[in-house]
Biopython code that builds the backbone (N, CA, C, O; Angstrom):
import numpy as np
from Bio.PDB.StructureBuilder import StructureBuilder

atoms = [
    (1, "UNK", "N", (-30.027, -45.492, 5.189)),
    (1, "UNK", "CA", (-30.288, -46.955, 4.944)),
    (1, "UNK", "C", (-28.888, -47.608, 4.763)),
    (1, "UNK", "O", (-27.962, -47.037, 4.188)),
    (2, "UNK", "N", (-28.819, -48.764, 5.263)),
    (2, "UNK", "CA", (-27.425, -49.612, 5.060)),
    (2, "UNK", "C", (-27.677, -50.309, 3.760)),
    (2, "UNK", "O", (-28.740, -50.850, 3.457)),
    (3, "UNK", "N", (-26.503, -50.238, 2.953)),
    (3, "UNK", "CA", (-26.468, -50.936, 1.736)),
    (3, "UNK", "C", (-25.076, -51.660, 1.754)),
    (3, "UNK", "O", (-24.014, -51.095, 2.015)),
    (4, "UNK", "N", (-25.236, -53.105, 1.413)),
    (4, "UNK", "CA", (-23.993, -53.826, 1.311)),
    (4, "UNK", "C", (-23.914, -54.311, -0.039)),
    (4, "UNK", "O", (-24.894, -54.826, -0.577)),
    (5, "UNK", "N", (-22.745, -54.171, -0.653)),
    (5, "UNK", "CA", (-22.425, -54.527, -1.966)),
    (5, "UNK", "C", (-21.448, -55.503, -2.160)),
    (5, "UNK", "O", (-20.309, -55.204, -1.799)),
    (6, "UNK", "N", (-21.653, -56.695, -2.690)),
    (6, "UNK", "CA", (-20.626, -57.753, -2.906)),
    (6, "UNK", "C", (-20.003, -57.490, -4.248)),
    (6, "UNK", "O", (-20.681, -57.234, -5.243)),
    (7, "UNK", "N", (-18.653, -57.562, -4.245)),
    (7, "UNK", "CA", (-17.964, -57.284, -5.579)),
    (7, "UNK", "C", (-17.271, -58.606, -5.904)),
    (7, "UNK", "O", (-16.643, -59.179, -5.014)),
    (8, "UNK", "N", (-17.352, -59.126, -7.155)),
    (8, "UNK", "CA", (-16.620, -60.310, -7.604)),
    (8, "UNK", "C", (-15.117, -60.197, -7.426)),
    (8, "UNK", "O", (-14.531, -59.150, -7.701)),
    (9, "UNK", "N", (-14.511, -61.241, -6.979)),
    (9, "UNK", "CA", (-13.072, -61.294, -6.818)),
    (9, "UNK", "C", (-12.485, -60.375, -5.875)),
    (9, "UNK", "O", (-11.308, -60.023, -5.962)),
    (10, "UNK", "N", (-13.367, -59.929, -4.867)),
    (10, "UNK", "CA", (-12.899, -59.115, -3.718)),
    (10, "UNK", "C", (-13.318, -59.731, -2.454)),
    (10, "UNK", "O", (-14.478, -60.089, -2.246)),
    (11, "UNK", "N", (-12.363, -59.849, -1.619)),
    (11, "UNK", "CA", (-12.592, -60.563, -0.348)),
    (11, "UNK", "C", (-13.664, -59.912, 0.589)),
    (11, "UNK", "O", (-14.304, -60.597, 1.388)),
    (12, "UNK", "N", (-13.825, -58.623, 0.462)),
    (12, "UNK", "CA", (-14.670, -58.006, 1.468)),
    (12, "UNK", "C", (-15.827, -57.309, 0.746)),
    (12, "UNK", "O", (-15.646, -56.895, -0.399)),
    (13, "UNK", "N", (-16.915, -57.171, 1.311)),
    (13, "UNK", "CA", (-18.131, -56.367, 0.818)),
    (13, "UNK", "C", (-17.920, -54.872, 1.058)),
    (13, "UNK", "O", (-17.135, -54.493, 1.927)),
    (14, "UNK", "N", (-18.571, -54.068, 0.343)),
    (14, "UNK", "CA", (-18.660, -52.618, 0.555)),
    (14, "UNK", "C", (-19.832, -52.499, 1.339)),
    (14, "UNK", "O", (-20.827, -53.155, 1.034)),
    (15, "UNK", "N", (-19.830, -51.657, 2.417)),
    (15, "UNK", "CA", (-20.941, -51.362, 3.292)),
    (15, "UNK", "C", (-21.015, -49.774, 3.411)),
    (15, "UNK", "O", (-20.067, -49.084, 3.783)),
    (16, "UNK", "N", (-22.213, -49.309, 3.062)),
    (16, "UNK", "CA", (-22.338, -47.815, 3.180)),
    (16, "UNK", "C", (-23.607, -47.405, 3.805)),
    (16, "UNK", "O", (-24.526, -48.220, 3.723)),
    (17, "UNK", "N", (-23.829, -46.301, 4.411)),
    (17, "UNK", "CA", (-25.036, -45.770, 4.913)),
    (17, "UNK", "C", (-25.372, -44.794, 3.852)),
    (17, "UNK", "O", (-24.670, -43.808, 3.627)),
    (18, "UNK", "N", (-26.448, -45.077, 3.207)),
    (18, "UNK", "CA", (-26.893, -44.149, 2.083)),
    (18, "UNK", "C", (-28.106, -43.315, 2.540)),
    (18, "UNK", "O", (-28.905, -43.690, 3.398)),
    (19, "UNK", "N", (-28.158, -42.157, 1.884)),
    (19, "UNK", "CA", (-29.252, -41.357, 2.045)),
    (19, "UNK", "C", (-30.361, -41.560, 1.181)),
    (19, "UNK", "O", (-31.452, -41.019, 1.362)),
    (20, "UNK", "N", (-30.070, -42.420, 0.138)),
    (20, "UNK", "CA", (-31.024, -42.622, -0.855)),
    (20, "UNK", "C", (-32.138, -43.656, -0.281)),
    (20, "UNK", "O", (-31.859, -44.424, 0.639)),
    (21, "UNK", "N", (-33.313, -43.623, -0.839)),
    (21, "UNK", "CA", (-34.286, -44.513, -0.406)),
    (21, "UNK", "C", (-34.155, -45.948, -1.039)),
    (21, "UNK", "O", (-33.519, -46.093, -2.083)),
    (22, "UNK", "N", (-34.713, -46.927, -0.450)),
    (22, "UNK", "CA", (-34.653, -48.262, -0.976)),
    (22, "UNK", "C", (-35.091, -48.310, -2.429)),
    (22, "UNK", "O", (-34.487, -48.998, -3.251)),
    (23, "UNK", "N", (-36.085, -47.614, -2.717)),
    (23, "UNK", "CA", (-36.531, -47.645, -4.231)),
    (23, "UNK", "C", (-35.476, -47.066, -5.104)),
    (23, "UNK", "O", (-35.259, -47.580, -6.202)),
    (24, "UNK", "N", (-34.802, -46.024, -4.691)),
    (24, "UNK", "CA", (-33.765, -45.421, -5.520)),
    (24, "UNK", "C", (-32.597, -46.307, -5.671)),
    (24, "UNK", "O", (-32.035, -46.403, -6.762)),
    (25, "UNK", "N", (-32.171, -47.010, -4.552)),
    (25, "UNK", "CA", (-31.053, -47.929, -4.631)),
    (25, "UNK", "C", (-31.409, -48.993, -5.612)),
    (25, "UNK", "O", (-30.647, -49.351, -6.510)),
    (26, "UNK", "N", (-32.719, -49.536, -5.384)),
    (26, "UNK", "CA", (-33.036, -50.597, -6.336)),
    (26, "UNK", "C", (-33.073, -50.358, -7.742)),
    (26, "UNK", "O", (-32.731, -51.214, -8.558)),
    (27, "UNK", "N", (-33.534, -49.061, -8.091)),
    (27, "UNK", "CA", (-33.571, -48.665, -9.443)),
    (27, "UNK", "C", (-32.118, -48.495, -9.946)),
    (27, "UNK", "O", (-31.845, -48.913, -11.071)),
    (28, "UNK", "N", (-31.271, -47.970, -9.264)),
    (28, "UNK", "CA", (-29.846, -47.823, -9.615)),
    (28, "UNK", "C", (-29.278, -49.072, -9.894)),
    (28, "UNK", "O", (-28.521, -49.145, -10.862)),
    (29, "UNK", "N", (-29.539, -50.210, -9.124)),
    (29, "UNK", "CA", (-28.852, -51.448, -9.274)),
    (29, "UNK", "C", (-29.568, -52.161, -10.582)),
    (29, "UNK", "O", (-28.900, -52.878, -11.327)),
    (30, "UNK", "N", (-30.915, -51.926, -10.802)),
    (30, "UNK", "CA", (-31.542, -52.461, -11.958)),
    (30, "UNK", "C", (-31.038, -51.944, -13.204)),
    (30, "UNK", "O", (-30.924, -52.669, -14.192)),
    (31, "UNK", "N", (-30.712, -50.649, -13.203)),
    (31, "UNK", "CA", (-30.136, -50.008, -14.379)),
    (31, "UNK", "C", (-28.848, -50.438, -14.698)),
    (31, "UNK", "O", (-28.489, -50.614, -15.862)),
    (32, "UNK", "N", (-28.085, -50.628, -13.660)),
    (32, "UNK", "CA", (-26.648, -51.056, -13.790)),
    (32, "UNK", "C", (-26.646, -52.617, -14.349)),
    (32, "UNK", "O", (-25.818, -52.949, -15.196)),
    (33, "UNK", "N", (-27.492, -53.435, -13.896)),
    (33, "UNK", "CA", (-27.559, -54.735, -14.317)),
    (33, "UNK", "C", (-28.235, -54.890, -15.738)),
    (33, "UNK", "O", (-27.939, -55.837, -16.466)),
    (34, "UNK", "N", (-29.132, -53.948, -16.098)),
    (34, "UNK", "CA", (-29.706, -54.047, -17.360)),
    (34, "UNK", "C", (-28.758, -53.544, -18.439)),
    (34, "UNK", "O", (-29.039, -53.775, -19.615)),
    (35, "UNK", "N", (-27.694, -52.896, -18.134)),
    (35, "UNK", "CA", (-26.765, -52.429, -19.089)),
    (35, "UNK", "C", (-27.002, -50.904, -19.470)),
    (35, "UNK", "O", (-26.301, -50.349, -20.316)),
    (36, "UNK", "N", (-27.946, -50.313, -18.853)),
    (36, "UNK", "CA", (-28.366, -48.887, -18.990)),
    (36, "UNK", "C", (-27.146, -48.039, -18.576)),
    (36, "UNK", "O", (-26.775, -47.090, -19.267)),
    (37, "UNK", "N", (-26.594, -48.364, -17.552)),
    (37, "UNK", "CA", (-25.498, -47.753, -16.850)),
    (37, "UNK", "C", (-24.264, -48.711, -16.660)),
    (37, "UNK", "O", (-24.449, -49.843, -16.215)),
    (38, "UNK", "N", (-23.022, -48.273, -16.989)),
    (38, "UNK", "CA", (-21.900, -49.239, -16.782)),
    (38, "UNK", "C", (-21.388, -49.256, -15.400)),
    (38, "UNK", "O", (-20.566, -50.088, -15.016)),
    (39, "UNK", "N", (-21.942, -48.220, -14.573)),
    (39, "UNK", "CA", (-21.561, -48.209, -13.115)),
    (39, "UNK", "C", (-22.696, -48.180, -12.201)),
    (39, "UNK", "O", (-23.704, -47.558, -12.537)),
    (40, "UNK", "N", (-22.641, -48.814, -11.030)),
    (40, "UNK", "CA", (-23.631, -48.675, -10.008)),
    (40, "UNK", "C", (-22.998, -47.404, -9.198)),
    (40, "UNK", "O", (-21.865, -47.423, -8.717)),
    (41, "UNK", "N", (-23.808, -46.407, -9.126)),
    (41, "UNK", "CA", (-23.436, -45.141, -8.423)),
    (41, "UNK", "C", (-24.421, -44.971, -7.211)),
    (41, "UNK", "O", (-25.643, -44.990, -7.360)),
    (42, "UNK", "N", (-23.827, -44.813, -6.058)),
    (42, "UNK", "CA", (-24.576, -44.573, -4.791)),
    (42, "UNK", "C", (-24.006, -43.443, -4.056)),
    (42, "UNK", "O", (-22.802, -43.220, -4.179)),
    (43, "UNK", "N", (-24.746, -42.690, -3.294)),
    (43, "UNK", "CA", (-24.289, -41.665, -2.440)),
    (43, "UNK", "C", (-24.421, -42.020, -1.007)),
    (43, "UNK", "O", (-25.492, -42.456, -0.587)),
    (44, "UNK", "N", (-23.370, -41.857, -0.213)),
    (44, "UNK", "CA", (-23.422, -42.140, 1.208)),
    (44, "UNK", "C", (-23.970, -40.972, 2.013)),
    (44, "UNK", "O", (-24.335, -39.936, 1.457)),
    (45, "UNK", "N", (-24.023, -41.159, 3.377)),
    (45, "UNK", "CA", (-24.582, -40.059, 4.172)),
    (45, "UNK", "C", (-23.725, -38.834, 4.238)),
    (45, "UNK", "O", (-24.239, -37.790, 4.641)),
    (46, "UNK", "N", (-22.455, -38.863, 3.878)),
    (46, "UNK", "CA", (-21.564, -37.800, 3.937)),
    (46, "UNK", "C", (-21.462, -37.111, 2.643)),
    (46, "UNK", "O", (-20.722, -36.137, 2.501)),
    (47, "UNK", "N", (-22.234, -37.623, 1.633)),
    (47, "UNK", "CA", (-22.214, -36.994, 0.291)),
    (47, "UNK", "C", (-21.144, -37.600, -0.713)),
    (47, "UNK", "O", (-21.047, -37.160, -1.859)),
    (48, "UNK", "N", (-20.381, -38.583, -0.257)),
    (48, "UNK", "CA", (-19.419, -39.274, -1.085)),
    (48, "UNK", "C", (-20.064, -40.201, -2.050)),
    (48, "UNK", "O", (-21.024, -40.889, -1.702)),
    (49, "UNK", "N", (-19.544, -40.246, -3.315)),
    (49, "UNK", "CA", (-20.076, -41.220, -4.235)),
    (49, "UNK", "C", (-19.322, -42.527, -4.137)),
    (49, "UNK", "O", (-18.111, -42.545, -3.915)),
    (50, "UNK", "N", (-20.053, -43.633, -4.307)),
    (50, "UNK", "CA", (-19.380, -44.953, -4.299)),
    (50, "UNK", "C", (-19.795, -45.506, -5.665)),
    (50, "UNK", "O", (-20.981, -45.680, -5.945)),
    (51, "UNK", "N", (-18.716, -45.798, -6.575)),
    (51, "UNK", "CA", (-18.910, -46.280, -7.873)),
    (51, "UNK", "C", (-18.507, -47.742, -7.839)),
    (51, "UNK", "O", (-17.498, -48.050, -7.205)),
    (52, "UNK", "N", (-19.174, -48.611, -8.435)),
    (52, "UNK", "CA", (-18.831, -50.049, -8.614)),
    (52, "UNK", "C", (-19.091, -50.389, -10.136)),
    (52, "UNK", "O", (-20.154, -49.998, -10.617)),
    (53, "UNK", "N", (-18.246, -51.054, -10.890)),
    (53, "UNK", "CA", (-18.522, -51.448, -12.129)),
    (53, "UNK", "C", (-19.628, -52.539, -12.104)),
    (53, "UNK", "O", (-19.618, -53.494, -11.327)),
    (54, "UNK", "N", (-20.563, -52.301, -13.019)),
    (54, "UNK", "CA", (-21.860, -53.092, -13.062)),
    (54, "UNK", "C", (-21.387, -54.635, -13.345)),
    (54, "UNK", "O", (-21.922, -55.542, -12.709)),
    (55, "UNK", "N", (-20.515, -54.870, -14.179)),
    (55, "UNK", "CA", (-20.175, -56.198, -14.453)),
    (55, "UNK", "C", (-19.416, -56.906, -13.381)),
    (55, "UNK", "O", (-19.050, -58.066, -13.573)),
    (56, "UNK", "N", (-19.157, -56.289, -12.274)),
    (56, "UNK", "CA", (-18.332, -56.874, -11.205)),
    (56, "UNK", "C", (-19.299, -57.103, -9.932)),
    (56, "UNK", "O", (-18.891, -57.621, -8.893)),
    (57, "UNK", "N", (-20.588, -56.671, -10.122)),
    (57, "UNK", "CA", (-21.552, -56.917, -8.984)),
    (57, "UNK", "C", (-21.815, -58.289, -8.698)),
    (57, "UNK", "O", (-22.167, -59.026, -9.618)),
    (58, "UNK", "N", (-21.674, -58.767, -7.415)),
    (58, "UNK", "CA", (-22.061, -60.085, -7.067)),
    (58, "UNK", "C", (-23.433, -60.034, -6.461)),
    (58, "UNK", "O", (-24.284, -60.836, -6.847)),
    (59, "UNK", "N", (-23.721, -59.088, -5.481)),
    (59, "UNK", "CA", (-24.966, -58.952, -4.804)),
    (59, "UNK", "C", (-25.052, -57.601, -4.198)),
    (59, "UNK", "O", (-24.037, -56.987, -3.872)),
    (60, "UNK", "N", (-26.328, -57.098, -4.033)),
    (60, "UNK", "CA", (-26.579, -55.811, -3.340)),
    (60, "UNK", "C", (-27.648, -56.207, -2.253)),
    (60, "UNK", "O", (-28.689, -56.765, -2.599)),
    (61, "UNK", "N", (-27.390, -55.922, -0.977)),
    (61, "UNK", "CA", (-28.272, -56.053, 0.057)),
    (61, "UNK", "C", (-28.701, -54.750, 0.622)),
    (61, "UNK", "O", (-27.884, -53.985, 1.135)),
    (62, "UNK", "N", (-29.963, -54.483, 0.541)),
    (62, "UNK", "CA", (-30.551, -53.214, 1.016)),
    (62, "UNK", "C", (-31.144, -53.359, 2.300)),
    (62, "UNK", "O", (-32.081, -54.151, 2.404)),
    (63, "UNK", "N", (-30.734, -52.696, 3.341)),
    (63, "UNK", "CA", (-31.319, -52.944, 4.649)),
    (63, "UNK", "C", (-32.355, -51.845, 5.055)),
    (63, "UNK", "O", (-32.787, -51.000, 4.271)),
    (64, "UNK", "N", (-32.698, -51.955, 6.355)),
    (64, "UNK", "CA", (-33.642, -50.965, 6.948)),
    (64, "UNK", "C", (-33.070, -49.564, 7.068)),
    (64, "UNK", "O", (-31.850, -49.408, 7.129)),
    (65, "UNK", "N", (-33.831, -48.640, 7.100)),
    (65, "UNK", "CA", (-33.300, -47.328, 7.414)),
    (65, "UNK", "C", (-32.690, -47.331, 8.784)),
    (65, "UNK", "O", (-33.158, -47.919, 9.759)),
    (66, "UNK", "N", (-31.442, -46.513, 8.750)),
    (66, "UNK", "CA", (-30.603, -46.577, 10.060)),
    (66, "UNK", "C", (-31.274, -45.762, 11.148)),
    (66, "UNK", "O", (-31.834, -44.684, 10.946)),
    (67, "UNK", "N", (-31.175, -46.339, 12.256)),
    (67, "UNK", "CA", (-31.692, -45.576, 13.416)),
    (67, "UNK", "C", (-30.575, -44.660, 13.950)),
    (67, "UNK", "O", (-29.387, -44.857, 13.694)),
    (68, "UNK", "N", (-31.055, -43.595, 14.746)),
    (68, "UNK", "CA", (-30.145, -42.614, 15.080)),
    (68, "UNK", "C", (-29.112, -43.223, 15.980)),
    (68, "UNK", "O", (-29.489, -43.997, 16.860)),
    (69, "UNK", "N", (-27.786, -42.928, 15.829)),
    (69, "UNK", "CA", (-26.718, -43.563, 16.620)),
    (69, "UNK", "C", (-26.453, -42.658, 17.816)),
    (69, "UNK", "O", (-26.590, -41.437, 17.732)),
    (70, "UNK", "N", (-26.070, -43.278, 18.930)),
    (70, "UNK", "CA", (-25.753, -42.597, 20.132)),
    (70, "UNK", "C", (-24.469, -43.062, 20.631)),
    (70, "UNK", "O", (-24.139, -44.240, 20.495)),
    (71, "UNK", "N", (-23.664, -42.126, 21.251)),
    (71, "UNK", "CA", (-22.455, -42.530, 21.867)),
    (71, "UNK", "C", (-21.243, -41.775, 21.161)),
    (71, "UNK", "O", (-21.446, -40.855, 20.370)),
    (72, "UNK", "N", (-19.985, -42.218, 21.494)),
    (72, "UNK", "CA", (-18.838, -41.615, 20.991)),
    (72, "UNK", "C", (-18.725, -41.712, 19.475)),
    (72, "UNK", "O", (-18.196, -40.797, 18.844)),
    (73, "UNK", "N", (-19.237, -42.861, 18.839)),
    (73, "UNK", "CA", (-19.109, -43.017, 17.341)),
    (73, "UNK", "C", (-20.113, -42.291, 16.624)),
    (73, "UNK", "O", (-20.062, -42.351, 15.395)),
    (74, "UNK", "N", (-21.081, -41.567, 17.204)),
    (74, "UNK", "CA", (-22.130, -40.954, 16.662)),
    (74, "UNK", "C", (-21.627, -39.749, 15.779)),
    (74, "UNK", "O", (-20.845, -38.932, 16.265)),
    (75, "UNK", "N", (-22.048, -39.645, 14.555)),
    (75, "UNK", "CA", (-21.640, -38.558, 13.567)),
    (75, "UNK", "C", (-22.858, -37.601, 13.556)),
    (75, "UNK", "O", (-24.014, -38.010, 13.661)),
    (76, "UNK", "N", (-22.550, -36.424, 13.434)),
    (76, "UNK", "CA", (-23.547, -35.341, 13.422)),
    (76, "UNK", "C", (-24.002, -34.998, 12.069)),
    (76, "UNK", "O", (-24.837, -34.108, 11.905)),
]
sb = StructureBuilder()
sb.init_structure("model")
sb.init_model(0)
sb.init_chain("A")
sb.init_seg("    ")
for serial, (resi, resn, name, xyz) in enumerate(atoms, 1):
    if name == "N":
        sb.init_residue(resn, " ", resi, " ")
    sb.init_atom(name, np.array(xyz, "f"), 0.0, 1.0, " ", f" {name:<3s}", serial, name[0])
structure = sb.get_structure()
């Protein structure tokens, strides 16, 4: 699933393909904004963690589940 994260005072957004469900991403964002967690922590499709300070979040856009990619840029 594609997740776009806007960070305050950063010219570009962070865009990742996450293996987490929309509900899991939404729960992580809600916990970060509620102060339960100081960081928004998400895992991308390659197992890498993306950490964003909760107080720097501008927006989080949760997209549709990614369709299977075809072509030279397709990852296995």
